[in-house]
C-alpha positions in Angstrom: -16.3 -0.2 29.5 -16.2 -3.1 27.1 -14.8 -2.6 23.6 -18.2 -3.5 22.1 -20.0 -0.8 24.1 -17.3 1.8 23.3 -17.5 0.9 19.5 -21.3 1.2 19.7 -21.2 4.5 21.4 -18.7 5.9 18.9 -20.7 4.6 16.0 -23.9 6.2 17.4 -22.1 9.6 18.0 -20.7 9.5 14.5 -24.0 8.7 12.8 -26.2 11.1 14.9 -23.6 13.7 15.9 -23.5 17.2 14.5 -23.2 17.5 10.7 -20.5 19.5 9.2 -20.3 20.7 5.7 -22.7 22.2 3.2 -26.1 20.4 3.0 -26.3 21.4 -0.7 -23.4 18.9 -1.4 -25.8 16.1 -0.6 -27.9 16.9 -3.6 -25.7 17.4 -6.7 -26.9 19.3 -9.6 -28.3 17.2 -12.4 -28.4 20.0 -14.9 -26.8 19.8 -17.4 -26.9 16.0 -17.2 -23.6 14.6 -18.4 -21.5 11.4 -18.1 -18.5 11.3 -15.8 -15.3 11.7 -17.6 -13.2 8.6 -18.1 -9.5 9.1 -18.5 -8.2 7.5 -21.8 -5.2 5.6 -20.3 -7.2 3.6 -17.6 -9.9 2.9 -20.2 -7.3 1.5 -22.6 -5.8 -0.5 -19.8 -9.2 -2.1 -19.1 -9.7 -3.0 -22.7 -6.1 -4.4 -23.0 -7.0 -6.6 -19.9 -10.0 -8.0 -21.7 -8.1 -9.0 -24.8 -7.0 -12.5 -23.6 -10.6 -13.5 -23.0 -11.3 -12.7 -26.7 -8.0 -13.9 -28.3 -7.4 -17.2 -26.3 -8.3 -20.3 -28.2 -10.8 -22.6 -26.7 -9.7 -25.4 -24.5 -9.0 -28.8 -26.0 -11.6 -31.5 -25.3 -10.4 -34.0 -22.6 -11.0 -37.7 -23.2 -13.5 -39.1 -20.9 -12.6 -42.1 -18.7 -14.7 -45.2 -18.9 -17.0 -45.7 -15.8 -17.2 -49.4 -14.8 
């Protein structure tokens, strides 16, 4: 059996095989609707990473070469 045939068979059995788990997990509750929590340290790290884009000076204009 070729690798492609084996991979296709395993993919099909994974996609259409028996389901495990609670079907209710597929439809999360939306009440009460709330934003996901964002930890403070990663949020500050993202903001610190954006600082160079705001604080960097604009590039100096380059002189153009004459075209003959």
